[in-house]
NUMI-335440 format. One line per 2 residues: their letters; for each residue x, y, z of N, C-alpha, C. Coordinates in Angstrom, 2 decimals, padded with zeros to 5 digits. Each point is the difference from the previous one (the first is absolute). Layout:
N
A> X Y Z X Y Z X Y Z | ...
//
This chain:
79
MG> 232.50 169.65 233.60 001.21 000.59 000.57 -000.24 000.39 001.46 | 001.06 000.03 000.76 -000.08 000.40 001.40 000.05 001.50 000.15
RA> -000.03 000.42 001.23 000.04 001.44 000.25 001.37 000.57 -000.35 | 000.02 001.27 -000.32 001.27 000.66 -000.35 000.93 -000.01 001.21
GG> 001.25 -000.38 -000.24 000.98 -000.01 001.08 -000.19 -001.16 000.95 | -000.63 -001.06 -000.44 -000.30 -001.14 000.86 001.17 -000.93 000.17
RF> -000.26 -001.30 -000.14 001.03 -001.01 000.25 000.91 -000.18 -001.19 | 001.29 -000.17 000.26 000.99 -000.29 -001.02 000.73 -001.24 000.47
GE> -000.32 -001.14 -000.59 000.59 -001.24 000.49 -000.53 -000.27 001.39 | 000.86 -000.09 000.97 -000.40 -000.23 001.38 000.11 001.27 000.84
ID> 000.16 001.16 -000.65 000.14 001.26 000.73 -001.28 000.80 -000.17 | -000.61 000.42 001.09 -001.19 000.86 -000.05 000.50 001.43 000.11
AL> -000.05 000.73 -001.11 000.54 001.36 -000.03 -000.82 000.96 000.86 | -001.21 -000.37 000.35 -000.83 000.87 000.83 -000.05 -000.47 001.46
RC> 000.96 -000.81 000.42 000.09 -000.46 001.38 001.19 000.68 000.64 | -000.23 000.69 001.13 001.08 000.72 000.68 001.06 -000.99 000.48
PR> 001.27 000.20 -000.39 001.05 -000.93 000.43 000.31 000.08 001.49 | -000.37 001.10 000.64 000.29 000.13 001.44 -001.09 -000.60 000.87
CG> -001.28 000.35 -000.27 -001.07 -000.45 000.90 -000.94 -001.01 -000.64 | 000.06 -000.17 -001.33 -000.84 -000.99 -000.66 -001.40 000.48 -000.37
ST> -000.34 001.24 000.32 -001.34 000.49 -000.34 -000.09 000.34 -001.48 | -001.21 000.14 -000.51 -000.22 000.31 -001.40 000.18 001.49 -000.24
MR> 000.79 000.33 -001.03 000.22 001.40 -000.36 -000.94 000.36 -001.14 | -000.26 001.29 -000.17 -000.84 000.48 -001.09 000.86 000.72 -001.01
LI> -000.33 -000.18 -001.26 000.67 000.71 -001.08 -000.66 001.36 -000.11 | 000.75 001.08 000.24 -000.60 001.33 -000.02 000.37 000.80 -001.24
AA> 000.99 -000.47 -000.76 000.39 000.71 -001.22 000.82 -000.93 -000.88 | -000.08 000.25 -001.30 000.83 -000.72 -000.97 000.61 001.04 -000.93
IE> 001.31 -000.01 -000.08 000.70 000.96 -000.86 000.24 -000.68 -001.34 | -000.65 000.49 -001.03 000.09 -000.63 -001.32 000.89 000.78 -000.97
DP> 000.28 001.26 000.29 000.82 000.83 -000.88 001.48 -000.22 000.33 | 000.78 -000.55 -000.92 001.42 -000.28 000.28 000.79 001.24 000.40
DI> -000.30 001.16 -000.59 000.73 001.22 000.36 -000.25 000.39 001.45 | -001.25 -000.11 000.44 -000.33 000.31 001.40 000.69 -001.00 000.93
AR> -000.01 -001.27 -000.37 000.66 -001.02 000.83 001.49 000.30 000.14 | 000.65 000.36 -001.11 001.43 000.35 000.05 000.26 001.21 000.90
RI> -000.86 001.01 -000.08 000.18 001.19 000.85 -000.15 -000.33 001.48 | -000.96 -000.86 000.32 -000.19 -000.40 001.40 001.21 -000.78 000.48
LA> 000.46 -000.96 -000.80 001.17 -000.79 000.40 001.24 000.88 000.17 | 000.19 000.96 -000.91 001.15 000.90 000.10 -000.08 000.84 001.27
RL> -001.19 000.46 000.33 -000.18 000.82 001.22 000.32 -000.81 001.26 | -000.27 -001.32 -000.07 000.28 -000.88 001.14 001.42 -000.56 -000.03
NL> 000.82 000.50 -000.94 001.39 -000.48 -000.17 000.06 -001.50 -000.25 | -000.95 -000.49 -000.82 -000.04 -001.41 -000.39 000.34 -000.10 -001.48
PT> 000.48 -001.14 -000.46 000.34 -000.14 -001.42 -001.23 000.23 -000.88 | 000.21 000.72 -001.08 -001.11 000.28 -000.92 000.06 -000.87 -001.24
RT> 001.03 -000.81 -000.13 000.15 -000.88 -001.15 000.26 -001.42 000.51 | -000.36 -000.96 -000.83 000.29 -001.38 000.37 001.49 -000.25 -000.15
PP> 000.56 -000.89 000.80 001.43 -000.29 -000.15 000.25 -000.70 -001.33 | 001.20 000.17 -000.56 000.31 -000.67 -001.27 000.03 -001.52 000.18
MA> -000.38 -000.69 -001.06 000.03 -001.46 000.05 001.44 -000.48 -000.09 | 000.31 -001.06 000.71 001.33 -000.57 -000.04 000.22 -000.69 -001.34
KV> 001.23 000.07 -000.49 000.32 -000.67 -001.26 000.09 -001.49 000.23 | -000.44 -000.73 -000.98 000.06 -001.46 000.06 001.43 -000.42 -000.30
TG> 000.54 -000.84 000.85 001.36 -000.50 -000.21 -000.01 -001.51 000.01 | 000.72 -000.59 -000.90 000.13 -001.45 -000.02 -001.27 -000.71 -000.48
RP> 000.03 -001.28 000.15 -001.12 -000.83 -000.41 -000.97 -000.17 001.17 | -001.26 -000.28 -000.29 -000.94 -000.26 001.10 000.43 -001.22 000.80
SE> -000.18 000.05 001.28 000.37 -001.13 000.84 -001.12 -001.04 -000.03 | 000.36 -001.21 000.31 -000.97 -001.08 000.07 -000.84 000.18 001.27
PP> -001.28 -000.37 -000.05 -000.81 000.11 001.22 000.50 -000.97 001.05 | -000.14 000.33 001.26 000.48 -000.89 001.06 -000.82 -001.29 000.03
EL> 000.64 -001.06 000.46 -000.70 -001.27 000.16 -001.00 000.12 001.15 | -001.21 -000.46 -000.23 -001.03 000.05 001.03 000.02 -001.29 000.80
ED> -000.35 000.13 001.28 -000.07 -001.18 000.85 -001.24 -000.81 -000.37 | 000.11 -001.31 000.15 -001.15 -000.86 -000.29 -001.03 000.04 001.11
DW> 000.40 000.36 001.21 -000.90 000.00 001.14 -000.74 001.34 000.07 | -001.26 -000.02 -000.41 -000.81 001.22 000.02 -001.00 -000.04 001.15
SF> 000.23 -000.80 001.01 -000.95 -000.10 001.11 000.12 001.21 000.92 | -001.11 000.37 000.58 -000.01 001.10 000.97 -001.11 -000.25 000.99
DQ> 000.06 000.67 001.13 -000.96 -000.18 001.08 -001.33 000.65 -000.38 | -001.06 -000.80 -000.12 -001.31 000.52 -000.36 -000.94 000.02 001.21
SA> 000.54 -000.23 001.18 -000.86 -000.04 001.19 -000.50 001.40 000.34 | -001.17 000.06 000.61 -000.58 001.27 000.42 000.80 000.57 001.16
GG> -000.08 001.30 000.16 000.67 000.64 001.12 001.45 000.31 -000.26 | 000.38 000.08 -001.25 001.38 000.30 -000.34 000.32 001.48 000.03
GW> -000.85 000.82 000.62 000.27 001.42 000.11 -000.61 000.83 -001.11 | -000.69 -000.67 -000.92 -000.63 000.75 -001.10 -001.31 000.60 000.50
P> -000.20 001.31 -000.26 -001.21 000.65 000.54 -001.28 -000.58 -000.54
//
């Protein structure tokens, strides 16, 4: 397993979104009651939003294009 709070998909949760430097995890709140009290004090929602009701039948997946080519040349701006 990776470090706690590490990468999720292509998002690095410990990378500062403003400057890109590495952040340190200084605390983890594991008690749900404490988390709710902190969120309430910050005037943030303390409950998850309700799930939307399912309506109608599932839609068909969109048709995919046959052309899956992409530029693989170096220097495309990827760090």
